[in-house]
N, C-alpha and C positions, 0 to 999 in steps of 0.2 A: 799591632803597631805597623804603620806604613812608613816608608823611607822616602824622603825627598832627596834627590841626587843632583847636586851641582857638581859636575865633573869637568873642571876647567883645565883640561889638557888635550892637546890635539890627538886625534885617533892615530896619526902616523907616529907620534912620539911614544905612546903607550897603547898599542893595539890590544895587549892582553887585558888591560883594565876595561876597555870598551867591550871586548868579547865577553868577559865575565858579567858585565852589566847587561848585555843583551840576553845572556842565558838566564839571568835572574830577573828579567824585566817585570814579571808578574808580581814580584814582591815590592815594587815601587809605587809610591803615590804619583810620582812624575819625575821626569829627567829634564834638567835645565840645559838647553842648547845655547852655547855661548862661544861661537867660533872666534870672535875678535872684539871682546867687550861689547857684544851686540852681534848682529848678523854679518858685519863686514861689508865690503864694497861690492862683493859678487859671490855667487854660490861657490862653496868649497866642496870639491868632489868627495873628499874624505868624510866630511860631515854629512853630505847627502847620502852616502852609503850607510853610515852609522845610523842616521835618522831613519832611513828606510828599514834597516834591520830591526831597530828598536820598535818601530811601529808595527812591523809584522809579528814581533814577539809579544805585543800587547801593551807596550809602554805608552803612557801619556807624555807628549812632547810639549815643553814649555819654552817659548822663545824668550831670551834674556833681553831686557831693556833697562837702561839706567835712567832714573828720573832726576838724579842729582838733587834730591830733597826738594823737589818742586821748582828748581831753578831752570832746568832744561825745558826748552820749548815743547809743549805737548805734541805738536805736529811732528817733531822729530822722533818722539817716542812711538807714535802711531806708525810712522814710516818704518821704523825698525821692526815692528811687529808684522807689518805687511810683508816685509822681505822674509822674515822667518816663515810665514805661512806659504809664500810663493816658492821659496827655495827649499824648505825643509818640511813643509806640510805640518807645521806646528799646530797643536790642538788648542793651545792657550798661551799664556804669558806669565813670566816671572818679572815683576816690576821691582827693581832693586833701588835701595836708598830712597825709600818713600818717606815723606814727612810723617811725623807722629803727633803733631800738635793739633789742638782744636782749630787754630787759625788756618791750617792747611787742609782741613777736612773737605771743604767745599770744592777746592780745586782737584783734589784726589778723586772725589765723587764724579766730577765731570770727566776726568780722564778714564776712569773705569767704565763709565757709561759709553764713552766713545769707543774704547777697545772692544767692548762687548758688541756694539753695533757693527764693528768692523770684522767680527767673526771669532773673537776669542771665547772659546767655550769654557775655559777654566782660567780664572784670574788669581794669581798668587801675589800678595803684597809683602814686601820685606822692609819694614822700618827697622828691624833688628832689635827693637825694644818694644815694651808694651806701649802701644799708642793710645790716644784718646779712644774711648770705647766705640765710637761710630765707625772707625776704620774696619774693624773686623766684620761689620755688617755689610760692607761693600764687596768683600772678596769671598772666594770659595775657600781660601786658605790664607792665614796671616802668620808671618814669622815674627813671633814676639820675643825671641832671643836669638841673637847671633853673636857669638863671642867665644873666648877661651874657656876650656874646661875648668881652670883654676878659678875663674870668675863665676862660672856656673855653680860650682859647689860652695863658694864662699860668700857670694854677694847677690844671689838671685832673690828677687822678691816678686810676689804675685799679687797684682791688684784684685780687688774684690770682684770686679766685673767678669774676670776670666772664669771664676767659679761657676757662673751662670751661663757660660758660653759652651757650645758643643765642642768637646775635645777634638773631634774630627776636623775642625776648622782652624786649629792652632798648631804651630810647628816651632820646634827649637832646633837651631843649627849650631852645633858645638864642635869646635876644632881643638887640636892639641890634646885629644883624649888618649891616654896611654892605652895601647892595644888591649891589654888584659882587662881594662875597665870599660871597654865599649859596651858590653852587655849591661853594665851598671848604668851607663849614660842613657841607654834606651829605656830601662826601667824608671830612671829618674824623670825623664821627660813625661812618661805616662803618669807617674805619681803627681807631677806638677800640672797636669791637665792638658798636655799636648799629645794627641794621638798620632801625630806625624813628627818625625825627627830626622836628623842627618848628622850623626856623630862621625867625625873623621880624626885620624891621627896626625894629619898635616899641621904645619905651623905657618904663620905669615912669612913672606908676603902673599903666598897663594896656598892656603891650606886645602883648597879644593882641587889640587892637582893629582889626587889619588882617590881610589875607590874606598868607600867605607867598609871595614871588616864586618859590619853588621849585615851587609847584604849577602856576602858570599862566604864569610869565614876565612877569606884569604886576603892578605895585604902584601903589596909588593915591597 
C-alpha cells in the first residue's frame, strides 16, 4: 500500500510533521505541495527547503492546482504548475476538483495533455468521486473517493469499471478516521480496489493539516 500525502500546513507551523514526512519519504506515492492553495505569488523559502529535503529523500513531488471543476481557465492551471516546477522542482501535479462527468472529459483530456507537454511526469486527478471511466485512463492516479470516514464506511459504492482497473492507479483519501482505525482504513482501501490511500484523523475545514498516522505511527 502506497500513501498519497496532502500535508496542507506550513513547515514553519508544524516542522515536526514535515520532518517525520521527510524521514518516511520512501513509503509515499507522492507528496502534494500546496503553499497557498497553489504555488502562491512567489517562492516560499520554507517550502523550498522542505521540497529539497523531500526530493533528496526520494519523494515524488506533486504541485497542487485547483481546476474548480473545469470553470477555471486552463492557462491559469498550467501557470500554477509551471511555478511549482520552477520554484519547488515538482515532478508532477495534483489537479484538484476535477470534473467527473462525461461532458467534462474532453476538456480534462486537453488539460492533461497540456500539462504533460509542459513537463508533468506524474498526473494525479482528484474528482473526489468515481468519475466517468475515461478519466482514469488520462491520469497516472485518480482519486475516486475523498470524504469522511463515516461516509466511507456507510455509503461507499464501487462502479463495475473500477474492478477492471489497475488498483495502483486508484486512490482513496479519507479524513476523520479515528486514530485506532487508521490501519483498518488502509486495509479497506485495498479491499475496495485502491492501492494508494491517504487516511487522516483531521476534520474539516482542513483535515489535511496533519500527517497520517499510517505513515509514521505518530500523530501530533
